[in-house]
C-alpha positions as CSV (number, residue, x, y, z in Angstrom):
1,X,13.2,-9.7,18.1
2,X,12.6,-12.9,16.1
3,X,12.2,-13.9,12.5
4,X,8.6,-14.8,11.5
5,X,7.7,-18.4,12.1
6,X,5.8,-20.7,9.7
7,X,2.2,-20.8,10.7
8,X,-0.6,-23.4,10.1
9,X,-4.0,-21.9,10.8
10,X,-7.3,-21.4,9.2
11,X,-7.1,-19.1,6.2
12,X,-9.0,-15.8,6.0
13,X,-8.9,-12.8,3.6
14,X,-7.7,-9.7,5.3
15,X,-6.9,-6.0,4.5
16,X,-3.7,-4.5,5.8
17,X,-3.1,-0.7,6.2
18,X,0.1,1.1,7.4
19,X,-0.4,4.1,9.6
20,X,0.0,6.1,12.7
21,X,-1.7,8.9,14.6
22,X,-0.5,11.5,12.1
23,X,-2.5,10.0,9.3
24,X,-5.6,9.1,11.4
25,X,-7.9,11.2,9.3
26,X,-6.7,9.6,6.1
27,X,-7.3,6.2,7.7
28,X,-10.8,7.2,8.7
29,X,-11.6,8.3,5.1
30,X,-10.3,4.9,3.8
31,X,-12.1,2.9,6.4
32,X,-15.3,4.8,5.9
33,X,-15.1,3.9,2.2
34,X,-14.2,0.3,2.8
35,X,-17.0,-0.2,5.4
36,X,-19.6,1.5,3.1
37,X,-19.4,-1.6,0.9
38,X,-18.0,-4.2,3.3
39,X,-18.8,-4.3,7.0
40,X,-17.1,-7.6,7.7
41,X,-13.7,-8.1,6.1
42,X,-11.0,-7.9,8.9
43,X,-8.7,-4.9,8.6
44,X,-5.3,-4.9,10.3
45,X,-3.3,-1.8,11.2
46,X,0.5,-2.1,10.8
47,X,2.0,0.7,12.9
48,X,4.2,3.0,10.9
49,X,6.1,3.9,14.0
50,X,5.6,4.0,17.8
51,X,3.0,6.8,17.6
52,X,0.0,4.7,16.7
53,X,-2.0,4.3,20.0
54,X,-4.7,6.9,19.1
55,X,-5.1,5.6,15.6
56,X,-5.4,2.0,16.9
57,X,-8.0,3.0,19.5
58,X,-10.2,5.1,17.2
59,X,-10.0,2.7,14.2
60,X,-10.6,-0.3,16.5
61,X,-13.7,1.3,18.1
62,X,-15.2,2.7,14.9
63,X,-14.3,0.0,12.3
64,X,-13.2,-3.1,14.2
65,X,-9.6,-2.6,13.0
66,X,-7.1,-4.8,14.9
67,X,-3.5,-4.2,15.5
68,X,-0.9,-6.4,13.8
69,X,-0.5,-9.2,16.3
70,X,3.3,-9.6,16.4
71,X,5.1,-6.3,16.7
72,X,8.4,-8.2,16.9
73,X,8.1,-8.8,13.2
74,X,8.1,-5.1,12.6
75,X,11.3,-4.8,14.8
76,X,12.8,-7.6,12.6
77,X,11.9,-5.7,9.4
78,X,13.4,-2.5,10.8
79,X,16.6,-4.3,11.9
80,X,17.1,-6.1,8.6
81,X,16.8,-2.9,6.6
82,X,19.3,-1.1,8.9
83,X,21.7,-4.1,8.8
84,X,21.7,-4.4,5.0
85,X,21.6,-0.7,4.1
86,X,22.6,1.3,7.1
87,X,20.5,3.8,9.1
88,X,20.6,6.7,6.6
89,X,20.2,5.1,3.2
90,X,16.4,5.3,3.0
91,X,14.5,8.5,3.5
92,X,11.6,6.7,5.1
93,X,12.6,3.1,6.1
94,X,9.3,2.7,8.0
95,X,7.6,2.1,4.7
96,X,9.1,-1.4,4.6
97,X,6.9,-2.3,7.6
98,X,4.0,-2.9,5.2
99,X,5.9,-6.1,4.2
100,X,4.8,-7.5,7.5
101,X,1.7,-8.6,5.5
102,X,3.7,-11.5,4.1
103,X,4.1,-12.8,7.6
104,X,0.6,-12.2,9.1
105,X,-2.3,-14.6,9.5
106,X,-2.3,-17.3,6.8
107,X,-4.5,-16.6,3.8
108,X,-5.0,-14.0,1.1
109,X,-4.4,-10.4,1.9
110,X,-4.9,-7.0,0.3
111,X,-2.6,-4.1,1.2
112,X,-4.0,-0.5,0.8
113,X,-2.2,2.8,1.5
114,X,-4.2,5.2,3.7
115,X,-4.2,7.9,1.0
116,X,-6.8,5.9,-0.9
117,X,-10.6,5.6,-0.9
118,X,-12.5,2.8,-2.5
119,X,-15.7,2.7,-4.5
120,X,-16.7,-1.0,-4.2
121,X,-16.3,-4.1,-2.1
122,X,-12.6,-4.0,-2.8
123,X,-11.7,-7.3,-1.1
124,X,-13.4,-9.0,-4.1
125,X,-10.2,-8.4,-6.2
126,X,-8.6,-11.2,-4.2
127,X,-10.7,-13.6,-6.3
128,X,-8.0,-13.2,-8.9
129,X,-5.7,-15.0,-6.5
130,X,-7.5,-18.2,-7.3
131,X,-5.4,-18.0,-10.5
132,X,-2.5,-15.8,-9.6
133,X,-0.1,-15.4,-6.7
134,X,0.2,-11.6,-6.8
135,X,-2.1,-8.9,-8.0
136,X,-1.9,-5.1,-8.5
137,X,-4.1,-2.6,-10.3
138,X,-2.4,0.5,-11.6
139,X,-0.8,2.1,-14.6
140,X,2.6,2.8,-13.0
141,X,4.3,0.9,-15.8
142,X,3.2,3.4,-18.4
143,X,5.6,6.0,-16.9
144,X,8.6,3.8,-17.5
145,X,11.1,2.7,-14.9
146,X,11.9,6.0,-13.3
147,X,11.4,6.1,-9.5
148,X,11.8,2.4,-9.5
149,X,14.8,1.2,-11.4
150,X,17.8,2.5,-13.4
151,X,18.8,1.0,-16.8
152,X,21.5,-1.0,-14.9
153,X,18.7,-3.3,-13.7
154,X,18.9,-5.0,-17.1
155,X,22.2,-6.5,-15.9
156,X,20.3,-8.4,-13.2
157,X,19.4,-12.0,-14.0
158,X,15.8,-12.4,-15.1
159,X,15.1,-8.6,-15.6
160,X,14.3,-8.1,-19.3
161,X,12.4,-5.3,-20.9
162,X,9.2,-7.3,-20.8
163,X,9.6,-7.9,-17.0
164,X,10.3,-4.2,-16.4
165,X,7.0,-3.5,-18.2
166,X,5.3,-5.1,-15.1
167,X,6.5,-2.6,-12.5
168,X,3.7,-1.5,-10.1
169,X,2.7,1.0,-7.5
170,X,3.2,-0.3,-3.9
171,X,0.1,1.4,-2.5
172,X,-2.4,-1.3,-3.6
173,X,-1.5,-4.9,-4.1
174,X,-2.6,-8.4,-3.0
175,X,-1.0,-11.7,-2.4
176,X,-0.8,-14.8,-0.1
177,X,1.1,-15.4,3.1
178,X,3.8,-18.0,2.8
179,X,5.0,-17.0,-0.7
180,X,7.8,-14.9,0.8
181,X,9.8,-16.4,3.7
182,X,12.0,-14.6,6.2
183,X,15.0,-16.1,4.4
184,X,13.7,-14.9,1.0
185,X,13.3,-11.4,2.4
186,X,16.8,-11.3,3.8
187,X,18.3,-12.7,0.6
188,X,16.6,-10.2,-1.6
189,X,17.7,-7.3,0.7
190,X,21.3,-8.5,0.5
191,X,21.1,-8.6,-3.3
192,X,19.6,-5.1,-3.4
193,X,22.2,-3.7,-1.0
194,X,25.0,-5.2,-3.1
195,X,23.7,-3.4,-6.2
196,X,22.2,0.0,-5.2
197,X,22.9,1.2,-8.8
198,X,19.9,-0.9,-9.9
199,X,17.5,1.4,-8.2
200,X,16.2,5.0,-8.7
201,X,16.0,6.7,-5.3
202,X,16.4,10.2,-6.8
203,X,12.9,11.2,-5.7
204,X,13.4,9.8,-2.2
205,X,11.2,6.7,-2.8
206,X,12.0,4.1,-0.2
207,X,10.2,0.7,-0.5
208,X,8.8,0.8,-4.0
209,X,12.1,0.0,-5.9
210,X,13.0,-2.9,-3.5
211,X,9.5,-4.4,-3.4
212,X,9.2,-4.3,-7.2
213,X,12.5,-6.2,-7.3
214,X,11.2,-8.7,-4.8
215,X,8.0,-9.4,-6.6
216,X,9.3,-9.4,-10.1
217,X,12.1,-11.8,-9.1
218,X,10.3,-14.1,-6.7
219,X,6.7,-14.3,-7.8
220,X,6.4,-15.1,-11.5
221,X,2.7,-15.9,-11.4
222,X,1.6,-12.2,-11.1
223,X,-1.1,-10.1,-12.7
224,X,-1.9,-6.4,-13.1
225,X,-5.7,-6.1,-13.2
226,X,-5.5,-3.3,-15.8
227,X,-4.7,-6.1,-18.3
228,X,-8.0,-8.0,-17.6
229,X,-10.4,-8.4,-20.6
230,X,-12.0,-5.0,-21.1
231,X,-9.2,-3.2,-19.3
232,X,-9.5,-1.4,-16.0
233,X,-10.2,2.2,-15.0
234,X,-7.4,4.5,-13.8
235,X,-6.9,5.2,-10.1
236,X,-4.4,8.1,-9.7
237,X,-5.7,11.4,-8.4
238,X,-3.6,13.2,-10.9
239,X,-5.9,12.0,-13.7
240,X,-9.1,13.6,-15.0
241,X,-12.2,11.7,-14.0
242,X,-15.9,12.5,-13.9
243,X,-17.7,12.5,-10.5
244,X,-21.1,10.9,-10.0
245,X,-22.6,10.9,-6.5
246,X,-19.3,10.7,-4.6
247,X,-17.9,8.1,-7.0
248,X,-15.6,8.6,-10.0
249,X,-15.9,7.5,-13.6
250,X,-13.1,7.0,-16.1
251,X,-14.4,8.3,-19.5
252,X,-11.5,6.8,-21.3
253,X,-12.3,3.3,-20.2
254,X,-16.0,3.9,-19.8
255,X,-15.9,2.3,-16.3
256,X,-16.4,3.4,-12.7
257,X,-13.2,3.6,-10.6
258,X,-12.5,0.9,-8.1
259,X,-10.4,3.2,-6.0
260,X,-8.6,6.6,-6.0
261,X,-5.0,7.0,-4.9
262,X,-3.5,10.4,-4.0
263,X,0.0,9.1,-4.5
264,X,2.5,12.0,-4.6
265,X,-0.1,14.5,-3.4
266,X,-0.4,16.1,0.0
267,X,-4.0,15.7,1.1
268,X,-4.9,19.3,1.8
269,X,-7.3,22.0,0.4
270,X,-6.5,22.5,-3.3
271,X,-5.3,19.0,-4.0
272,X,-7.2,17.0,-6.6
273,X,-10.6,15.7,-5.5
274,X,-10.3,17.3,-2.1
275,X,-14.0,17.6,-1.6
276,X,-14.4,13.9,-2.5
277,X,-11.8,13.0,0.2
278,X,-13.5,15.2,2.7
279,X,-16.8,13.5,2.0
280,X,-15.4,10.1,2.9
281,X,-13.5,11.5,5.9
282,X,-16.7,13.0,7.3
283,X,-19.0,10.1,6.4
284,X,-20.8,8.7,9.5
285,X,-20.2,11.9,11.5
286,X,-16.7,11.7,12.7
287,X,-16.6,13.6,16.0
288,X,-16.0,17.3,15.2
289,X,-14.3,17.9,18.5
290,X,-11.7,15.2,17.7
291,X,-11.1,15.9,14.0
292,X,-8.0,17.8,13.4
293,X,-8.3,20.6,10.8
294,X,-5.9,20.6,7.8
295,X,-5.8,24.3,8.1
296,X,-4.4,24.1,11.6
297,X,-0.6,25.0,11.8
298,X,-0.3,22.2,14.3
299,X,-1.3,19.5,11.8
300,X,-0.9,19.1,8.1
301,X,-2.2,16.1,6.1
302,X,0.8,14.3,4.8
303,X,1.4,10.9,3.2
304,X,3.2,8.6,5.6
305,X,6.5,9.0,3.7
306,X,6.3,12.8,4.3
307,X,6.4,12.4,8.0
């Protein structure tokens, strides 16, 4: 297991997803929505754990998804988390594997959770990285600091009330390789491990508090797209939107949604916008004999952190 090495190659925009066999149907829904608008952008699967072979094969065959090329980086991420925090501190330490995106192929990248579907050529949001070094697009900050920080974070150098107003959801964000080095990552983890009282883990969140600390401290040139001129639509499945032909419209912002995120919801019958999610899962005739039913007692749709 080795630290990531500095790379010097041609740059290319990429999309990263984190997943395994258990969330294959979620990944299919996401990829169906991505490929509906964008057949070409490379998509890379970061394995959530060792049970990813079926997902890698299906997503590779249907959508051209490739596997993250250096699995030793994932081992290094796992090892640094355990070394700094111990093996039992985080409820779902595998979530930190999404941070492999910082150490992937040089260029700009967009990370997307598998409990998301998109409604446009979503890679286009990376054009904001011509001006900024990090982007997100959500209203997490309106809920305050809970599930991310505690008031003690104000003791940390550089963390003012205005900085805390920039917290974000870790399910959809974009940046550039090279901004965070292996040494940066280890130093940030050491700082966080030394002050666990800075963070709100009461709802068993794992990576979101630490990654917010990393970005808010290390990347000052950041931008939440909801602050662009004219604002941006919502994206959370717990909000009320209008549906038009398998897309959603935010009546408060008078704009179509760019993406929908089922953060905090189990994808199953009765969850918000279930029929919409089913539509994208079933798009392009996913093989009925292979699709696993959410009603089966042997399989229930869960977010990766509910594994």
